[in-house]
N, C-alpha and C positions, 0 to 999 in steps of 0.2 A: 326398512325391509325386515320381515320376521323370518326366523329359521325354525326348523323342526329339530327337537331333541331326539337323538337316536341311541341313547344308552341301551346296551344289550342287543344291538344289531347283529344279525347272523352273519353279516359280511365283515370279514377282517381285512382292514386296510394295511398298507405297508407304511411304517413310520421310519424315516431314515435321517441321518446326520452325515454331512460331508465334512470330515475332520481335517481342516486346514486352518492356517493362520489368516488373520484379517489382511495381512500384506500379500498373501497369495492371490487374493481376488483380482480379477482382471481390471476392475475399475481403479485399483491401487497402483498399477504398474508404472504410472507416470511419476509417482513420488517414491515408490519402493520397488524399483526394477529388480529383476531376478538376481543380478549380480550383487545386490545388497542384502539378500535374504539371510545369509548366514550371520550377519551383524545385527539383524533386527531382534528386539526383545520378544521372547516367546510368551504367549498368554494362553495357548490352546489347552494345556494340561489342566489348569485350574477351571476353565470354563467346561471342559469335558467332564470334570469331576462333578460340577454342579448339575449337568445334564443327567449324569448317572444317578445322582441323588434324587432328582425329580422323578425319574422313571421308576426308581425303587419305591418311592413314596406312592406312586400311582399303580405300582405292580404291572408295569408294561415293559415288554421287551421290544427292541428295535434293532435296525441294521445301522452299523457304523462303517462308512466308506472312508478309510484312512489313507491319507496322502503318504506316499513313500518318504518324502522329505521330512514329514512330521514323525513318522515311525523311526527314521534314522536318528533324528535329533532327540526325540522323546520316546524311547521304547516303552517307558512306563505307561504311556497313554494306551498303547495297544494291549498291554497286560491287564490294565484296569477294565477295559471293555470286555475282554474275554472272561476275566475273573467274575464279572458281574452277570455273566450269562447271556450277553447280547451276541448278535451275529456280526462277525468281522468280515468286511469286504474291502475290496481295493478301490482306490480313487486314482490309480496310476501313480507314477513316481514324481514327475516333474511339474504337474499342473499346467502343462502346455496342451492346447487344443489339438484334436486329432488331425485336423487338416494341416496344421502347422508342423506336426511331427512327421507326417507322411507315412507310407507303408512300413518302411524298415524301421524308422524311428519309433513309431507307435508300437511295433512288435517288441522292440528292445525295452521300451518304457514299461509295457505291460508285464513282461516276463520279469524284469527286475523288481517291480513293486510287489508282485505276488510272492516271489521267492523271499523277499525281505520280510513281509508280513508273516509268512508261514514259519520262517526261521525264528522270529521273535515270539510268536504265539504258540508254536507247536501244534497249530490247528490248520486244517485245510481251508483255503480261501476259494470259495466257489463263485462269488459275486463280484461285479464290477460296475463302476460308474465313471464315465469320462469326465474330464475337466470341462466345465461350462456345458454339460450334457451335449457334447459336440459330435455325437454320432447321429447322422441323419442324411439328408439329401447331399450327395457327393462324397459321403464317407461311410456308406453302408458296408463297404468292403471290410471295415474294422470289425464287424460282427463275427465274421469267419476267423479273423485273427484271434479274437478273444476265445473262441471255442477251441482252436488249435493250441492255444496256450494253456488250456486246462480249466478255463472257467465254464460253468454250466448254466449261468444266468447273468443277465445284464439289466441295467436300468439307466440307460444313457440316451434314450430317444424321447424327445419332447415333440408330440405330434401337433405342432402349432406353427404359425408364421411369426418369425422373430428376426431381428436384424443380426443376431449373432449365432443362432442355432435354430433347430426345428426341422420337422419333416411332416408336412401336412398330408402326405399320401399314406403315412403309416397308420395303422389302426389304433384306436384309443385304448383297447383292452389287452391284457397279457396274451401272448401267443408262443407256441413252439415254432422256432425258425427252422426252415429247410435250407441248409448251407452247402456250398460246394465241397467242403471237406467231409461232410456227412456226420460231423460231430454235433451232438445235441447242444442247443442253447435256448433258454427261455428268455423272452424279452418282456420287461415290465415297464411300459411307457409311464411317464409322469402324468399326474392328474390334470385333466382339462375339463372345461365346462362349455357345452354347446350353447350358442346364442347367435341370432341374426345370420344363420346359414353358415357358420364356421365355428371352430373349436378355439376357445380362449384359454391361456395358461391359468392354472389355479392350484399349482402343486405346493404352495408354501413359499419358503425363501422370501424373496423380495415381494412376491404377490401377497404373502401374509403380513409382512411388515408394513408395506406402503399403502395397502388397500383395506377396506372393511373386512372384518372376519367373515361376514356373510358370503363373500366370494368363495373362499375355500370350504367353509361349512356347507354351503348350498351345493357345491360341486360333489362333495362326498355324499350328501343326501341323494343326489341324482344317480350316482353310481350304485348306491345301496338299492335304489328302486329297480335298477336293472340287474341286481344280484351280481354286480361286478366290484372288484376291489379298486381302490384308488391308491396311488403312491405319492406321498408328500415328503418334503425334506426341509431341513434348515442347516445353517452353518453355525458352528460355535460362536463366531464373532457376531452373529445376529442376536445373541443373547448376552453380549458383553457390553454393558452401558458405559463402562469405564475405559474402554479402549482409547488409544491416542487418536486425536482428531487431526485430519489433514485437509487442506483446501484443494479439492480435486477438480474445481470448476463446477459451475451451477448444477447441471443435471447429474453429473457423477457424484457430487457430494450429497445430493438429495437421495440418489439411488442407494448409496452405501450406509448413510447414517440415520435417515428418517425412520422413526417408529421403533428404534431399538428398545426404548423403555417399555414398550407395550407387547413385545414379542413373547415373552414368557407367559404373560397372562392369556394371550391368544392360544398358545400351545396347550396350556392347561385346560382351556375350554374345549378345544378340539378332542383332547384325550378323554375328558368327561363325557363328551356327547357321542363319541364313536369308538369302535373297537379296533385296536391297532396291534400289530405284531411285526416280526421280521419279514422282509420282502421275500427272501428265499424260501420261506415256509408256505407261501401262498401257492395253492395248487392251481394248475392250468389244465383245463380239459384237453385230452389228446385230439379232440376234434378241432381245436383252435390252432391251426397251422398256417404258416405264412412263408412263402419263398420271397425274400426281399428283392431278388432280381426281377420279379414281375411288377414291381412298383414303378410308376412313372417318375422320371427325374425332373 
């Protein structure tokens, strides 16, 4: 399958990194449960430094969604991101999914993470991404919680069908949300690719590691032809080929470790072929408005 090179495209896509440790990933919880996290060796600072060096080499700015647990343990990670001129955003505090936290727990998690990041960085934190992109069908109420907590944009909705997350009723392109509180919030859904009558995930992460580069590259090409931005993401551990290996069971082991040695090369190719920048700087037309309460459950 051939792809089209789009260097110099007028469309600027959103490039993002969810800054968490490998052991924070849901696939890892069977061998590194949350009550062991404080004792696990940290690798995120070194890998984040390598990401910052790559972006500096390519002269690209990105958005870094930093987990509160990471910021608390390694505040230098937050400072390095801000000092390098990138956009700092929140990944929540505990890395628990929205539905597991519930209304009150999610609000406390969001407020705690935002305050922590702002105290460390001295900068306002406007953006948010939920653990495992877990705002969607059944948890759309969380969007108003974010707006009330001071966030002005979010990138937690994946408009696909998936066993862990997803909201197939949500539009694929960025929108201004009309929320009960009246507070403004822009939503930047993660990149999808239409085929066979439905939308398929193509936003990076495991879909970049596990599948051919043409999937993500082609999805970006399609959004460019519609003059729309796409949002892609990676985790630092997906660029860490030397991370400790655990037996997670067949499918989970494959999901977590396969393709690690090729991820950096794929990322470099995407950066060379497309124009990227921070998510929060992507403009959304005022005409693109959505009341999430009107979507079917």
